[in-house]
SEVORO-556105 format. One line per 4 residues: number of its first residue (from 1); their letters; for each residue x negated, y negated, z negated of C-alpha. Coordinates in steps of 0.001 Angstrom, whole numbers. Example, Ala and Ser with C-alpha at 12.3 -4.5 7.8 and 13.67 -1.06 7.14 Angstrom:
<pts>
1> AS> -12300/4500/-7800 | -13670/1060/-7140
</pts>
This chain:
<pts>
1> MRTD> -137044/21337/-271013 | -137671/17573/-270887 | -139310/15257/-268402 | -139633/12168/-270600
5> MCGE> -139640/10970/-274186 | -136667/8881/-275325 | -138566/5814/-276464 | -140820/5676/-273421
9> LSAG> -138148/5105/-270766 | -138072/1600/-269280 | -136729/-490/-266405 | -139432/1022/-264239
13> DVGR> -137587/4344/-264457 | -134268/3011/-263097 | -132813/5349/-260498 | -134789/8364/-261678
17> RVAV> -133132/11585/-262856 | -134590/12509/-266273 | -134206/15132/-268974 | -134598/14020/-272612
21> CGWV> -134264/15958/-275866 | -133743/14880/-279434 | -131369/14291/-282321 | -128080/12396/-282165
25> ARRR> -128719/9225/-284145 | -125349/7527/-283531 | -122192/8116/-281491 | -119833/5300/-280547
29> EHGE> -116536/5972/-278753 | -115660/3933/-275655 | -112099/4825/-274825 | -110971/8416/-274261
33> HLAF> -113425/9363/-271578 | -116805/7895/-272555 | -119060/7804/-275588 | -122342/6049/-276210
37> VDLR> -124865/8348/-277868 | -128146/7067/-279273 | -130622/9900/-278803 | -133723/9867/-281010
41> DRTG> -137077/11606/-280797 | -140456/10765/-282283 | -141013/7932/-279770 | -137772/6052/-280349
45> VVQC> -134133/5861/-279252 | -132418/5716/-275884 | -128708/5144/-275228 | -126951/7903/-273255
49> VVDG> -123464/7505/-271779 | -121728/10891/-272067 | -118297/12457/-271619 | -116184/11409/-274588
53> AADL> -114883/14941/-274952 | -118342/16321/-275784 | -118528/17480/-279405 | -121649/15599/-280539
57> RSEF> -122187/14705/-284170 | -124929/13117/-286227 | -128235/15027/-286110 | -127080/17555/-283493
61> VVRV> -130084/18590/-281388 | -129293/18128/-277700 | -130745/18069/-274202 | -129443/15349/-271915
65> VGTV> -129993/15228/-268172 | -129000/11975/-266463 | -129991/8983/-264371 | -131763/5940/-265783
69> RHRP> -129909/2705/-264998 | -129796/-902/-266138 | -127350/-1671/-268913 | -124386/-3821/-267841
73> EGTT> -124988/-7556/-268093 | -124587/-8864/-271631 | -125084/-5462/-273295 | -128880/-5327/-273583
77> NDNL> -130311/-4614/-277054 | -133424/-6655/-277848 | -133998/-4607/-281014 | -134792/-1475/-278984
81> ATGE> -137822/-901/-276781 | -135377/806/-274387 | -132747/-1915/-274785 | -132682/-2863/-271100
85> IEVG> -131665/579/-269835 | -129447/3567/-270553 | -129076/7110/-269249 | -125838/7670/-267323
89> DCEV> -124111/10446/-265371 | -125139/12716/-268216 | -125014/16468/-268555 | -125300/17502/-272217
93> EVLS> -126501/20784/-273696 | -126190/21325/-277450 | -129366/23100/-278545 | -128524/23171/-282254
97> SAEP> -125564/21984/-284259 | -126055/20320/-287643 | -124218/19764/-290890 | -123924/16143/-292035
101> PPFP> -127366/15166/-293385 | -127787/14550/-297145 | -128571/10888/-296405 | -128459/8680/-293308
105> VDER> -131570/8798/-291139 | -131590/5016/-291061 | -134300/2590/-292151 | -131668/87/-293303
109> IDTD> -130332/2342/-296055 | -132332/3025/-299237 | -132164/6565/-300573 | -133335/7940/-303921
113> ETIR> -136863/9282/-303528 | -136099/12625/-305156 | -133348/13252/-302603 | -135700/12224/-299808
117> LRHR> -138373/14662/-301014 | -135861/17452/-301588 | -134885/17148/-297912 | -138250/15948/-296623
121> YVDL> -137673/17637/-293244 | -134824/15147/-292690 | -136756/12228/-294161 | -139619/12863/-291740
125> RRER> -137326/12038/-288815 | -137175/8398/-289855 | -139184/5892/-287843 | -141139/4813/-290923
129> MQRN> -142384/8314/-291689 | -143110/9111/-288059 | -145135/5910/-287799 | -147050/6568/-291024
133> LRLR> -147994/10145/-290134 | -149171/9154/-286675 | -151127/6266/-288156 | -152757/8795/-290474
137> ATVN> -153721/10995/-287528 | -155215/7941/-285802 | -157294/7151/-288895 | -158578/10738/-289160
141> SAIR> -159535/10787/-285493 | -161357/7457/-285711 | -163262/8547/-288825 | -164380/11767/-287173
145> GAME> -165509/9894/-284093 | -167492/7352/-286117 | -169235/10021/-288208 | -170116/12133/-285186
149> EQDF> -171496/9081/-283387 | -173850/8706/-286361 | -175001/12324/-285986 | -173086/13716/-288967
153> VEIE> -172118/17400/-288804 | -168679/18519/-289996 | -169014/21433/-292435 | -166234/23096/-294447
157> TPML> -166997/23877/-298086 | -165173/26508/-300191 | -161825/25999/-301941 | -162406/28707/-304578
161> IAST> -165384/27678/-306698 | -166714/27867/-310243 | -165333/25344/-312697 | -167757/22434/-313089
165> PEGA> -167439/19191/-315076 | -166265/16512/-312631 | -164532/14109/-315001 | -160978/15467/-314593
169> RDFV> -159157/18706/-315366 | -159517/21565/-312907 | -156720/23525/-311327 | -157681/27144/-311973
173> VPAR> -156898/30328/-310056 | -156987/33760/-311760 | -159280/36305/-310095 | -157365/39563/-309511
177> LKPG> -160527/41575/-308938 | -162124/40270/-312130 | -159420/40077/-314823 | -160001/37346/-317366
181> SFYA> -162074/35268/-314957 | -160972/32286/-312915 | -161869/30267/-309884 | -161382/26502/-309866
185> LPQS> -160024/24453/-306997 | -162556/21752/-306041 | -162222/18261/-307449 | -164703/17340/-304726
189> PQLF> -167314/19131/-302606 | -170032/17302/-304575 | -172380/20154/-305441 | -171954/21963/-302140
193> KQLC> -172763/18903/-300073 | -175926/18428/-302121 | -176804/22059/-301400 | -176328/21241/-297702
197> MVGG> -179056/18624/-298097 | -181375/21186/-299689 | -180493/23411/-296723 | -181778/20850/-294238
201> VDRY> -178383/19876/-292765 | -179560/16241/-293034 | -176161/14594/-292381 | -172950/16263/-293546
205> YQIA> -169344/15112/-293504 | -165941/16633/-294085 | -162363/15439/-294309 | -161908/17460/-297459
209> RCLR> -158894/18486/-299500 | -159582/17937/-303208 | -157499/18692/-306287 | -157501/17132/-309750
213> DEDL> -155110/17846/-312589 | -154582/14198/-313520 | -151480/12158/-314260 | -149852/11029/-311023
217> RADR> -149210/7405/-310062 | -148684/5257/-306986 | -152234/5792/-305698 | -152866/9314/-307041
221> QFEF> -151632/12826/-306234 | -152748/16233/-307520 | -154116/17045/-304068 | -155629/14426/-301825
225> MQLD> -157768/14045/-298731 | -161082/12255/-298661 | -163887/11542/-296257 | -166842/13237/-297925
229> AEAS> -170340/12459/-296660 | -173961/13076/-297654 | -177256/12282/-295938 | -180924/13053/-296569
233> FVGQ> -183870/10644/-296633 | -181567/7646/-297107 | -180743/5194/-299860 | -177864/2911/-300755
237> EEVL> -178282/602/-297767 | -177946/3389/-295211 | -174902/4907/-296914 | -173108/1559/-296995
241> EFIG> -173805/1224/-293280 | -172545/4753/-292472 | -169333/4360/-294437 | -168763/781/-293325
245> RAVS> -168818/1890/-289701 | -166348/4722/-290364 | -163934/2424/-292210 | -164224/-255/-289546
249> AAVE> -163507/2301/-286812 | -160372/3454/-288632 | -159134/-101/-289182 | -159838/-1098/-285588
253> AVTG> -158011/1981/-284270 | -154892/865/-286162 | -155065/-2952/-286037 | -157243/-3629/-283004
257> EPVG> -159654/-5660/-285158 | -162929/-4356/-286666 | -163708/-5024/-290312 | -166990/-6847/-289827
261> EIPR> -169641/-7087/-292521 | -168284/-6132/-295928 | -169377/-8495/-298733 | -170906/-7218/-301971
265> MTWH> -170427/-7991/-305631 | -172179/-6541/-308655 | -170149/-4639/-311223 | -171096/-7263/-313816
269> DAME> -169795/-10149/-311690 | -166598/-8255/-310853 | -165865/-7672/-314531 | -166700/-11230/-315571
273> RYGS> -164760/-12932/-312750 | -161827/-10541/-312251 | -161729/-8298/-315321 | -161783/-5247/-313047
277> DKPD> -164299/-3053/-311247 | -161894/-2966/-308291 | -161096/-6661/-307903 | -158333/-7889/-305630
281> VRFG> -160017/-10890/-304003 | -157022/-11907/-301874 | -156079/-14528/-304475 | -157797/-16742/-307027
285> MELV> -156939/-16980/-310734 | -160463/-15879/-311630 | -161472/-15406/-315258 | -163383/-18451/-316510
289> ELTP> -165935/-18359/-319331 | -164869/-20661/-322195 | -167024/-19330/-325034 | -169433/-22352/-325013
293> VFSA> -166456/-24722/-325288 | -165678/-23253/-328703 | -169230/-22851/-330009 | -168457/-25127/-332984
297> TEFN> -164683/-24674/-333187 | -162733/-24871/-336441 | -159903/-22799/-334960 | -160277/-19301/-336398
301> AFKA> -158592/-17546/-333469 | -161359/-18803/-331168 | -164217/-17824/-333490 | -164836/-14756/-331376
305> PCVK> -167732/-13271/-329384 | -165941/-14121/-326136 | -163239/-16545/-324999 | -162024/-16598/-321409
309> GIRV> -159077/-18110/-319593 | -157189/-18042/-316315 | -155234/-20781/-314536 | -151772/-19925/-313187
313> PGGA> -150873/-22521/-310531 | -147350/-23832/-311076 | -146924/-21669/-314154 | -145894/-24560/-316390
317> EMTR> -142328/-23951/-315207 | -142150/-20810/-317358 | -139626/-20948/-320177 | -140468/-20256/-323796
321> NQLD> -138767/-16857/-323553 | -140896/-15991/-320551 | -144045/-17072/-322372 | -143085/-15000/-325428
325> ALTE> -142580/-11991/-323162 | -145970/-12662/-321573 | -147558/-12718/-325025 | -146018/-9343/-325843
329> TAKR> -147327/-8000/-322536 | -150833/-9171/-323438 | -150568/-7380/-326787 | -149517/-4181/-325014
333> YGAK> -152659/-4533/-322921 | -154696/-4659/-326145 | -154937/-8361/-327000 | -154692/-9577/-330565
337> GLVW> -152824/-12571/-329218 | -152430/-14896/-326261 | -152828/-18666/-326230 | -150866/-20521/-323559
341> MKVG> -151143/-24144/-322547 | -149039/-26151/-320120 | -150777/-28873/-318122 | -148983/-32180/-317863
345> EGRE> -149823/-35512/-316244 | -153417/-36622/-316721 | -154433/-33076/-317695 | -152637/-33374/-321016
349> LTSP> -152363/-29924/-322577 | -149194/-28879/-324404 | -149491/-25798/-326613 | -148521/-24571/-330094
353> VAKF> -152261/-24469/-330942 | -153224/-27859/-329438 | -153125/-29533/-332853 | -155849/-27158/-334115
357> LSAE> -158292/-28077/-331354 | -160508/-31119/-330997 | -160164/-33599/-328159 | -163509/-32356/-326800
361> ELAG> -162298/-28751/-326802 | -159050/-29645/-325036 | -160966/-31642/-322437 | -163421/-28768/-322013
365> IASE> -160621/-26268/-321400 | -159019/-28473/-318758 | -162353/-29157/-317073 | -163651/-25571/-316982
369> LDAE> -160353/-24215/-315658 | -159915/-27021/-313085 | -156466/-27613/-314549 | -153907/-29569/-312553
373> SGDL> -150506/-30917/-313467 | -147911/-28131/-313486 | -150407/-25329/-314202 | -150257/-22773/-316999
377> LLLV> -153488/-21838/-318797 | -153828/-18481/-320565 | -156645/-17875/-323069 | -157772/-14692/-324852
381> ADQR> -160452/-14402/-327550 | -161966/-11095/-328695 | -164826/-8752/-327906 | -165951/-9278/-324287
385> PAVR> -164680/-5936/-322867 | -161237/-6472/-324417 | -160992/-10057/-323117 | -161903/-9006/-319587
389> HVLG> -159468/-6106/-319656 | -156473/-8107/-320879 | -156965/-11129/-318631 | -157707/-8893/-315663
393> LLRL> -154348/-7170/-316065 | -152506/-10456/-316651 | -154097/-11862/-313493 | -152729/-8973/-311436
397> ALGR> -149310/-9096/-313075 | -148912/-12825/-312359 | -150666/-13291/-309045 | -151123/-10119/-307041
401> PPVN> -149387/-10289/-303646 | -147673/-7299/-302009 | -150053/-4815/-300405 | -149122/-5925/-296881
405> EGGL> -149865/-9622/-297469 | -153142/-11517/-297409 | -154947/-9354/-294865 | -157528/-6652/-295596
409> RFLW> -160210/-7777/-298060 | -162870/-5082/-298329 | -165589/-5341/-300949 | -168593/-3286/-302011
413> VVDF> -169035/-3202/-305795 | -172623/-2236/-306644 | -174951/-1831/-309638 | -172538/8/-311908
417> PLFE> -173867/902/-315367 | -175281/4421/-315624 | -173620/4907/-319024 | -170271/3486/-320081
421> AIDE> -170393/3989/-323865 | -172226/5589/-326778 | -170349/8435/-328448 | -170108/9227/-332167
425> SGSP> -173216/11416/-332008 | -175263/8593/-330497 | -175393/10113/-327021 | -174536/7998/-323987
429> VPAH> -171376/8774/-322006 | -172067/8933/-318262 | -170079/6539/-316095 | -170428/8966/-313174
433> HPFT> -171574/12563/-312770 | -174975/13405/-314332 | -176732/13554/-310940 | -176592/9786/-310290
437> MPHA> -180002/8169/-309850 | -180765/5266/-312218 | -181664/1916/-310674 | -185370/1835/-309788
441> DDMA> -185917/-1328/-311877 | -184355/256/-314979 | -186286/3539/-315187 | -188289/2337/-318206
445> LLDR> -185064/1796/-320152 | -184452/5557/-320132 | -187068/5825/-322892 | -184827/3841/-325237
449> TGED> -181885/5000/-327319 | -178495/3803/-328520 | -176892/623/-327195 | -180031/-255/-325206
453> LLAV> -179118/2519/-322756 | -175966/637/-321735 | -178205/-1816/-319875 | -179357/894/-317452
457> RSQS> -177872/349/-314011 | -177156/3173/-311622 | -177589/3425/-307892 | -173861/3878/-307432
461> YDLV> -171366/1891/-305409 | -167619/1642/-304862 | -165616/499/-301854 | -162587/-1622/-302777
465> VNGW> -159807/-3076/-300624 | -157014/-5341/-301887 | -157530/-4152/-305453 | -157469/-437/-304593
469> ELGS> -160565/1668/-305168 | -161011/3527/-301885 | -163960/5589/-303024 | -167344/5796/-304642
473> GSVR> -170782/7224/-304105 | -174350/7140/-305299 | -177953/7949/-304663 | -178521/11380/-306219
477> IHRG> -181269/12498/-308548 | -183679/14780/-306720 | -186628/14491/-309130 | -186875/17129/-311836
481> DVQT> -188373/14781/-314447 | -185561/12249/-314075 | -182882/14948/-314168 | -184395/16488/-317289
485> RIFE> -184405/13108/-319052 | -180772/12417/-318137 | -179750/15828/-319487 | -181686/15127/-322694
489> LLGI> -179926/11779/-323155 | -176528/13376/-322560 | -177265/16090/-325118 | -177217/18826/-322462
493> GEDE> -179737/21490/-323409 | -181516/23838/-321034 | -179078/26713/-321612 | -176002/24498/-321108
497> ARAK> -177482/22911/-317998 | -178209/26358/-316572 | -174666/27531/-317370 | -172969/24484/-315822
501> FGFL> -175273/23598/-312948 | -177650/26540/-312645 | -177164/27203/-308936 | -177802/23542/-308051
505> LEAF> -180825/23176/-310313 | -182290/26385/-308960 | -181812/25133/-305408 | -183669/21925/-306280
509> RYGA> -186713/24020/-307235 | -187143/24961/-303599 | -187511/21453/-302220 | -184775/18841/-302463
513> PPHA> -184988/15812/-300172 | -183976/12371/-301426 | -180276/12117/-300619 | -177203/9965/-301177
517> GFAF> -173522/10115/-300349 | -170050/8756/-300621 | -166384/9760/-300521 | -163269/7676/-299992
521> GIDR> -159579/8509/-300180 | -157888/8750/-296814 | -154418/8651/-298400 | -155198/5265/-299926
525> LVAI> -156728/3812/-296773 | -153746/4925/-294683 | -151287/3506/-297244 | -153035/120/-297138
529> LAGE> -153037/94/-293334 | -149369/1121/-293249 | -148420/-1589/-295758 | -147166/972/-298270
533> ENIR> -147391/494/-302037 | -147297/4251/-302706 | -149407/6962/-301081 | -146429/9336/-301140
537> EVIA> -145135/7422/-298111 | -148105/8506/-295984 | -148219/12177/-297068 | -145996/14673/-295293
541> FPKT> -145094/16732/-298380 | -146131/14948/-301600 | -145342/15685/-305223 | -143174/13432/-307378
545> QSGG> -144717/11328/-310123 | -143942/14126/-312596 | -145915/16577/-310466 | -142946/18503/-309120
549> DPLT> -142018/19441/-305573 | -138247/19023/-305098 | -138470/20762/-301712 | -139808/24127/-302961
553> NAPT> -139095/23623/-306698 | -142783/24155/-307464 | -144208/24745/-309967 | -142236/27873/-310851
557> PIDP> -142815/30904/-313083 | -144246/33964/-311344 | -143009/37526/-311424 | -144070/39632/-314455
561> AQLA> -145560/42190/-312065 | -147877/39499/-310653 | -148926/38509/-314174 | -149672/42128/-315029
565> ELGL> -151747/42570/-311868 | -153795/39518/-312832 | -154170/40613/-316438 | -152306/37562/-317711
569> RVLP> -149683/37011/-320362 | -147693/33793/-320713 | -147324/32547/-324270 | -144086/30853/-325336
573> PPS> -144340/27060/-325657 | -145112/25815/-329191 | -141987/25109/-331209
</pts>
C-alpha cells in the first residue's frame, strides 16, 4: 500500500515515484486547480500537491501516489525534516473519511487534558505522544538487553494472587468459583521473585505491571510498569551495579550518553542536607545546621531542639506580601512559624526578629549560611524531623528547576533506617517490608526496645534522579533467626506470620540462598527522559488524577446478574 514513510522522504528521493499513506494534517488552497496537503504519519509530515477539486479534509486517511521533487525556490520549510521536497503529480485515494476532530492535532494548541484523554486515539497522533511512546519502547528494549547481558532470565509472575501487606491498598478481584473469596492484583512481584531465588533461578527480571490503590499524582498511577529484579548470592554492591548498568543503557539509548558512575549519599545526609530522602541535587540551597549558633539564645522561638536555615540567592527582592504568603506556606507544611532575613550590604541582616538576637547570633547566621548581599535567609526551629520536612519543601518550592533543565542527576540513597517510628503499643513501624535485612553492623541493636530501635539501619537503597524516586530495593532476610526476631519486634506472632506469609516462610525452610533485589518505575524514568512533568504523558491510556478513565468511563457499576454470579451485593453509600 505504501513504499515510504512521510517523514523519511528527502532530497535523495527526488525523481522517484512513491506511495505514502497517512492523515491529512492541513490543506491549503492554491487557486482553483491545486491544493497543498500536509500528509502526516508517525514519522512526520510531507507536503503533497494535489488536484484542488479533491475532497480532502482534516484527519481524512488517504493514500497518495506521486513523484518526489524539489520545492520551488524560496518555498522551502526549515521547520520540517522534509522541507526541501514535496510530492507532486499526485493520485489520491481516500481510505477513510473523518468528522472534524474534537481538538486540533497540533502541538501549538493547548487542549484540556480531560478532552485529550476522552479522545486519546486522536491525541496519540500528535508528534509529542508519538515521540514519547517510541522513547518508552526504546527504554524497554535497552533495559531488556542490559539485563540479559548480565545473565538475568525474564520470568512472568501471576497477576491474580493472595492479598499480602505491601504498604498500600490492594485492588481485589472476586473469585467466581469461590464466593466470598478474593484475589488481589499484585502491588509488586516481591514474594514470587524471592520464591524464584529459592527455586534456583539465580537471576530473575521482569518488566512487570503492578497495581496499587493509592491517591494519584503527577508521578503515580493506579497501574504502573517497573523493572523488577532479584539475584542470589549477591549483596548491595552487586545490585547497584546490575541496576546502574540497566539505567545507563536506557539513558544512552535515548540521549547517546551513558550515565557513568552514580554517586551515593546516606539517608541521614540526604535528610540533613536536603530535607528529603529523594533529594534533587541539580541546585543548591542546602539545609544548614544552625542549632549551635543559638545554644545560649534568649530568643524563645529559637530555644528548640533543632534550628536550620536555607539561603535563597537574590530572594531579598521579595515583597512583604510575598514573604507573608511564604510564611503561610511554611505553616501549611507543618511549621510553627518561619523567620526570614534579608541580607544587605556588609552582610547586614534585616528581619522583624533581628532586634531579639545578639550581634554574635546574627554574625553566626550570616557566616554559616554564606550569606551575600541580596540573599533571603529562611530559618525554622522545631523538632528535627519537622524542621527538615518544612525546609525541604520550601527549598523545592523556591528553587527546583523544570524537569528538563539541569541535566540528569542520578543518586543512590543508602543506609535507610529499618524502622521509621514507634507506634502507640511500643512496636516499631517498618520503613520497608518485613523481609529487609538489617545492616550487618547494627544486628546487636535488635536486642533493644523502644526508641533505640530507630537507630537500626537497613540494607536498603533507593535510586533517585532529579528529585524523583525511581525505585528501591534491599538485601532480603534469608536467615530464620533474624526473620523471627523482626516478626517479634513488629508484634507479628507465629499464627499471623503463617497466615500472611506462610508460603514464603515454608519455602525458606527448604534452603534459601542469600539474595537481594530492586525495582524501579519505568513510567518515571521515561517521563524524565522525555522532559515531561507528568507520567500521564508517557502512558498510552492513563487514568486522570481522580482515578477515572474518560475514554471508557471506567470505573462503572456492573450488571446485577454479574454481582449475583459472584455472590456480591453492593451496599448504598452512607448518607
